[in-house]
Legacy VTK file of the C-alpha trace (Angstrom):
# vtk DataFile Version 3.0
C-alpha trace
ASCII
DATASET POLYDATA
POINTS 428 float
34.925 -2.006 9.328
37.311 -0.663 12.188
38.438 -2.472 14.833
38.980 -0.807 18.291
40.112 -1.804 21.586
39.603 0.235 24.770
43.277 -1.281 26.230
44.908 -0.157 23.125
46.707 2.790 22.673
45.303 5.555 20.860
41.793 4.296 21.495
40.370 7.382 22.773
41.506 9.630 19.488
40.149 7.092 17.615
36.628 6.634 19.232
36.118 10.598 19.355
36.738 10.214 15.442
33.742 7.476 15.592
31.464 9.705 17.983
32.355 12.771 15.599
32.170 11.372 12.222
29.636 13.358 9.972
27.712 10.493 7.697
25.281 12.885 6.398
25.369 13.704 2.493
28.126 15.761 1.607
26.115 17.740 -0.746
25.488 21.612 0.459
22.079 21.574 -0.470
20.695 24.673 1.456
20.971 27.299 -1.662
19.233 24.585 -3.885
16.624 24.134 -1.434
15.873 27.782 -0.303
15.197 28.271 -4.295
12.853 25.498 -4.615
10.989 26.836 -1.806
11.404 30.465 -2.949
9.904 29.132 -6.475
7.164 26.772 -4.626
6.159 30.219 -2.242
5.615 32.648 -5.627
4.310 30.134 -8.182
2.363 27.255 -6.441
1.210 24.480 -8.222
3.152 25.727 -11.368
6.773 25.234 -9.559
5.250 21.858 -8.273
4.381 20.995 -11.902
8.013 21.995 -13.246
10.031 20.460 -10.689
7.942 17.145 -10.673
8.394 16.827 -14.542
12.223 17.615 -14.071
12.979 15.099 -10.947
10.482 12.627 -11.566
10.124 12.342 -15.032
6.276 12.611 -15.527
3.738 15.275 -16.152
1.210 15.873 -13.506
-1.263 17.083 -15.717
-1.538 13.494 -17.568
-0.548 11.247 -14.517
-2.939 13.234 -12.209
-1.775 14.796 -9.308
-4.145 12.947 -6.686
-4.089 9.445 -6.024
-7.584 8.455 -5.583
-8.769 6.482 -2.074
-10.539 4.059 -4.498
-6.821 3.456 -5.633
-5.438 3.283 -2.306
-8.307 0.595 -1.154
-7.613 -1.333 -4.679
-4.411 -1.655 -3.669
-5.055 -3.076 -0.372
-7.301 -5.708 -1.844
-4.959 -7.076 -4.206
-2.073 -7.458 -1.833
-1.370 -11.312 -1.194
-3.438 -11.983 1.863
-0.788 -13.081 4.312
1.070 -9.152 3.584
-2.265 -7.610 4.307
-2.497 -9.637 7.465
0.638 -8.204 8.887
-0.138 -4.665 7.580
-3.112 -4.906 9.945
-1.331 -6.716 12.833
1.179 -3.713 12.411
-1.115 -1.066 12.354
-3.158 -2.541 15.472
-0.351 -2.849 17.351
0.998 0.708 16.684
-2.009 2.127 17.325
-2.633 0.167 20.876
0.715 1.516 21.818
0.552 5.287 20.802
-3.126 5.298 22.682
-1.342 5.017 25.678
0.474 8.089 24.827
-2.048 10.256 24.842
-1.538 13.032 27.328
-4.480 14.045 29.589
-6.016 17.308 30.222
-5.496 19.098 33.581
-7.121 21.259 36.105
-5.891 22.549 39.708
-8.123 24.345 41.977
-6.611 26.512 44.749
-9.039 27.207 47.861
-8.586 30.813 47.309
-10.341 30.459 43.726
-7.547 30.190 41.731
-7.601 28.032 38.860
-4.796 26.867 36.543
-4.510 24.120 34.010
-3.906 22.735 30.599
-5.737 21.117 27.564
-4.409 19.193 24.846
-5.740 19.376 21.223
-4.426 17.747 18.194
-3.221 20.050 15.049
-5.860 20.429 12.220
-3.571 18.820 9.657
-0.766 17.047 9.405
1.574 16.107 6.153
3.322 12.637 5.960
6.221 12.687 3.245
6.202 9.008 1.950
9.807 8.264 0.161
9.867 6.831 -3.387
12.314 4.978 -5.189
14.898 2.941 -3.183
13.027 3.915 0.148
9.312 3.264 -0.372
8.805 1.583 3.063
4.567 0.897 4.019
5.795 0.549 7.690
6.725 4.506 7.538
3.172 5.042 6.360
1.901 3.215 9.556
4.737 4.571 11.977
4.086 8.495 10.812
0.020 8.361 10.196
-0.655 6.290 13.325
0.045 8.967 16.176
-1.283 11.677 14.213
-4.826 9.879 14.096
-4.567 8.893 17.938
-4.036 12.674 18.530
-6.804 13.981 16.755
-5.485 15.175 13.681
-8.607 15.744 11.333
-6.980 15.990 7.932
-4.029 13.738 7.186
-1.998 14.484 3.523
0.288 12.272 2.080
2.483 13.241 -0.260
4.973 10.895 -2.246
6.823 10.882 -5.325
6.261 8.754 -8.362
9.425 8.214 -10.799
8.135 8.368 -14.067
4.707 8.133 -12.681
4.527 4.614 -11.014
3.378 4.252 -7.433
4.294 1.804 -4.929
0.859 -0.332 -4.349
2.584 -1.041 -0.261
2.256 2.581 0.141
-1.116 2.647 -1.133
-2.344 -0.014 0.637
-0.754 1.608 3.822
-2.298 4.957 3.014
-5.932 2.892 3.138
-5.155 1.113 6.110
-4.596 4.637 8.042
-7.571 6.274 6.378
-5.534 9.235 4.521
-7.455 12.127 3.328
-5.385 12.767 0.946
-2.468 11.756 -1.292
-0.833 13.798 -4.020
2.088 12.398 -6.678
4.569 15.034 -5.437
8.031 14.318 -3.793
10.956 16.227 -2.935
11.512 19.877 -1.345
8.933 21.165 -3.644
6.730 19.036 -1.487
7.464 19.609 1.528
7.051 23.553 0.841
3.513 22.811 -0.555
2.732 21.218 2.497
4.066 24.238 4.478
2.803 27.114 2.210
-0.081 25.665 0.401
-0.931 25.926 -2.917
-4.051 26.197 -4.993
-4.678 22.351 -4.869
-2.882 21.303 -1.785
-3.629 22.827 1.137
-1.446 23.785 4.072
-0.981 21.339 7.047
0.695 22.310 10.578
2.937 19.750 10.759
5.125 17.663 8.432
6.627 14.204 9.433
8.376 11.279 7.452
11.904 10.479 6.216
13.417 11.685 2.928
16.622 12.323 1.286
18.868 15.084 1.800
17.002 17.603 0.272
13.714 16.962 1.920
15.546 17.035 5.078
16.953 20.389 4.733
13.458 21.568 2.969
12.324 20.384 6.739
14.764 22.416 8.515
14.251 25.470 6.457
10.705 25.594 7.021
10.808 24.664 10.732
8.701 27.723 12.715
6.555 28.265 9.409
5.408 24.357 10.241
6.180 21.993 12.714
8.377 19.239 12.021
8.988 15.393 13.805
13.042 15.652 13.275
15.626 16.321 11.033
16.819 12.888 10.447
19.910 11.640 9.296
21.326 8.127 8.301
20.515 4.777 10.227
22.424 3.770 13.272
22.326 0.593 15.494
24.610 -0.308 18.176
24.722 -3.658 19.647
26.216 -4.768 23.034
26.681 -8.325 23.020
28.710 -11.341 25.232
30.217 -14.352 23.784
26.949 -16.441 24.535
25.223 -14.881 21.721
25.061 -17.017 18.377
27.519 -14.443 15.826
25.188 -15.259 12.952
22.551 -13.257 14.581
24.258 -10.646 15.760
25.648 -10.509 12.155
22.100 -10.142 11.047
21.017 -7.482 13.439
24.094 -5.413 12.260
23.604 -5.685 8.704
19.733 -5.154 9.302
20.568 -1.014 9.239
23.711 -1.510 6.964
21.410 -2.526 4.057
19.620 0.574 4.178
22.020 3.011 2.956
25.686 3.685 2.363
25.887 6.170 4.983
24.354 3.811 7.515
25.947 2.706 10.744
26.483 -0.688 12.488
28.796 -1.255 15.901
29.026 -3.630 18.174
30.498 -3.795 21.595
31.448 -6.920 22.945
34.010 -8.333 25.915
34.483 -11.438 24.109
37.534 -11.048 21.171
36.710 -14.311 19.617
32.752 -13.654 19.482
34.068 -10.328 17.745
36.019 -12.187 15.242
33.197 -14.573 14.810
30.731 -11.594 13.889
32.991 -10.266 11.784
33.451 -13.216 9.738
29.534 -13.720 9.736
28.788 -10.477 8.295
31.106 -10.942 5.187
29.160 -14.266 4.718
25.550 -12.639 5.099
26.514 -9.788 3.309
27.014 -12.216 -0.210
23.536 -13.468 0.337
21.845 -10.060 0.724
19.848 -8.782 -2.446
20.795 -5.466 -0.822
24.624 -6.657 -1.013
25.799 -3.565 -2.451
24.727 -1.090 -0.420
25.286 -3.271 2.843
28.926 -3.733 1.844
29.490 0.063 1.604
28.056 0.744 4.632
29.871 -1.949 6.750
33.246 -1.193 5.041
32.659 2.690 5.576
31.133 2.952 8.722
30.869 -0.247 10.671
32.826 -0.795 13.667
33.680 -3.495 16.229
34.710 -2.263 20.006
36.274 -4.331 22.546
35.678 -3.806 25.894
36.854 -4.843 29.304
33.187 -5.518 30.429
30.083 -4.633 28.962
29.335 -2.199 31.857
32.366 -0.485 30.481
30.915 -0.154 27.012
28.142 2.158 28.415
29.646 5.450 28.800
30.842 4.683 25.234
27.301 3.906 24.199
25.978 7.097 25.589
28.641 9.170 23.944
27.291 7.754 20.694
23.589 8.565 21.526
22.394 5.486 18.685
19.131 5.696 16.975
18.620 1.810 18.130
20.360 0.048 20.775
20.351 -3.841 21.213
21.290 -5.083 24.733
21.928 -8.647 23.950
22.488 -10.519 27.297
20.707 -12.865 29.410
19.430 -9.919 31.908
19.544 -6.859 30.414
18.237 -4.684 32.984
21.431 -3.719 34.737
22.888 -2.409 31.408
19.593 -0.746 30.664
20.069 1.154 33.743
23.064 2.482 32.611
21.525 4.174 29.369
21.321 8.021 29.210
20.772 8.350 25.874
19.181 6.310 22.726
16.595 6.761 20.332
14.818 3.007 21.567
16.420 0.291 23.273
16.098 -3.635 22.512
16.108 -6.006 25.452
17.556 -9.469 25.245
18.994 -11.885 22.996
15.264 -12.249 21.487
14.764 -9.014 20.911
15.827 -7.652 17.396
15.576 -3.944 16.330
13.903 -5.037 13.317
10.942 -6.489 14.795
10.475 -2.679 16.302
10.726 -1.308 12.534
7.338 -3.362 11.817
5.180 -4.831 14.239
6.271 -4.495 17.861
4.105 -0.890 18.866
6.896 1.438 19.763
7.782 4.164 16.802
10.536 3.592 14.484
10.998 7.119 13.758
14.048 7.795 16.005
16.642 10.710 16.709
19.986 9.833 14.845
23.495 11.751 15.018
23.481 11.715 18.251
20.467 13.574 18.332
18.955 11.339 21.059
21.239 13.357 23.617
18.321 15.747 23.070
15.664 14.396 21.230
12.968 11.503 21.330
11.013 9.171 18.642
8.209 10.396 17.107
5.068 10.165 19.380
1.693 11.222 19.529
2.600 14.324 21.434
4.532 15.781 17.904
0.969 15.941 16.469
-0.779 17.856 19.657
-0.478 21.421 21.587
-0.906 22.238 24.882
-3.189 25.527 25.874
-2.643 26.326 29.293
-5.470 28.427 31.247
-5.976 30.275 34.464
-8.983 31.356 35.995
-8.810 33.793 39.050
-11.663 34.905 41.400
-11.983 38.364 43.176
-10.476 36.478 46.263
-7.768 34.911 44.299
-7.011 38.207 42.269
-6.850 39.980 45.522
-4.094 37.202 46.743
-1.889 37.438 43.864
-2.594 40.856 42.139
-0.338 43.337 43.907
2.670 41.116 43.043
2.082 41.122 39.453
1.615 45.256 39.659
5.103 45.173 41.453
6.737 43.388 39.070
5.215 44.988 36.023
6.226 48.634 37.603
9.709 46.953 38.245
9.599 46.017 34.549
8.821 49.765 33.550
5.292 48.222 31.696
2.860 50.870 33.366
-0.363 49.323 31.556
0.818 45.747 32.637
0.253 47.309 36.262
-2.947 49.121 35.377
-4.612 46.407 33.946
-4.239 44.709 37.044
-4.676 47.447 39.995
-7.879 48.640 38.334
-9.226 45.336 39.639
-8.157 45.522 43.057
-10.112 46.168 45.769
LINES 1 429
428 0 1 2 3 4 5 6 7 8 9 10 11 12 13 14 15 16 17 18 19 20 21 22 23 24 25 26 27 28 29 30 31 32 33 34 35 36 37 38 39 40 41 42 43 44 45 46 47 48 49 50 51 52 53 54 55 56 57 58 59 60 61 62 63 64 65 66 67 68 69 70 71 72 73 74 75 76 77 78 79 80 81 82 83 84 85 86 87 88 89 90 91 92 93 94 95 96 97 98 99 100 101 102 103 104 105 106 107 108 109 110 111 112 113 114 115 116 117 118 119 120 121 122 123 124 125 126 127 128 129 130 131 132 133 134 135 136 137 138 139 140 141 142 143 144 145 146 147 148 149 150 151 152 153 154 155 156 157 158 159 160 161 162 163 164 165 166 167 168 169 170 171 172 173 174 175 176 177 178 179 180 181 182 183 184 185 186 187 188 189 190 191 192 193 194 195 196 197 198 199 200 201 202 203 204 205 206 207 208 209 210 211 212 213 214 215 216 217 218 219 220 221 222 223 224 225 226 227 228 229 230 231 232 233 234 235 236 237 238 239 240 241 242 243 244 245 246 247 248 249 250 251 252 253 254 255 256 257 258 259 260 261 262 263 264 265 266 267 268 269 270 271 272 273 274 275 276 277 278 279 280 281 282 283 284 285 286 287 288 289 290 291 292 293 294 295 296 297 298 299 300 301 302 303 304 305 306 307 308 309 310 311 312 313 314 315 316 317 318 319 320 321 322 323 324 325 326 327 328 329 330 331 332 333 334 335 336 337 338 339 340 341 342 343 344 345 346 347 348 349 350 351 352 353 354 355 356 357 358 359 360 361 362 363 364 365 366 367 368 369 370 371 372 373 374 375 376 377 378 379 380 381 382 383 384 385 386 387 388 389 390 391 392 393 394 395 396 397 398 399 400 401 402 403 404 405 406 407 408 409 410 411 412 413 414 415 416 417 418 419 420 421 422 423 424 425 426 427
């Protein structure tokens, strides 16, 4: 963990290093992923079978390629009742929030018979990648699948690796809750390629979403254009802006809520109170020892954690905007003035009683958010990611007469005579 003070010599260079730090996996996986994609495109299910046996340690012909809906329903039915209630609450709140995102069709009529507008329609099929192993999260199933359903996607396909053939019952339960149409026991770059190109068993989809490791992220990046993707996501991030009136134990827990994700996760505190900064650092060290995820949290905090002392919290905001964090907590009594200064953040959590972790599960807004400073130009997953807009135009004879001559003139200027003729022939 590093300590920075805006008043100290060398702060600008040190903060630049923090902003520009690359925490993505160091391994150059691009060539390996390209080879996997090529194999799947050429060999289809045979390649999927071989890669699953190699990487996940089981034979799909023996363990089964597809997990049936009855197995998902059984996993949901056998959950502890309080966990089942929690998942359903999360599903309902996420659905209610995303229902409000559905865009409306539009039509604009002019007096001379010119009508323009746009219609929104969901894609036909969406593929959801659900990680296996360490990062098997049912909450991600809900966050990715529900916006697709709200958008009107008719076919929802889940792919998930099952190391040694073992499935995560929570993931299956979540699949049942969202009504997944297909669940396939495949993962890795090969699963992404199957969703993009299709195989005899797994039919192609139009959009692929969901988190994954470096190979999955690289496969999505390479296949963008063949299919739509949600984003290329990197390690988790949180920035907390807090004054000394906060409980340092609360703030420490908030920072660790992201550090425990992965050794490459980043947690940063901005505060105007040096004593509070010391108390938070001490609380982080104490709390790490109590976590079952202590090894990962310690590695992330030591390598990527930071506490930045600022003269005032308002002066922290330009620095926060440079980081463009995935998650931003404004832990103050009146967060509105600071919120007004936020230009770049994936999602913002306002006030002392709004921990980011609530947003990961049951609040409603999506937890699939841009990382690695991509909040400068990207947004979190939404219903619109599973929809496309089709514009339309209708002209009466009068309307064509009003704007057609200008079209003819422009087509002639561009050296496209057939364009010009197709309009001119209709003019009076």
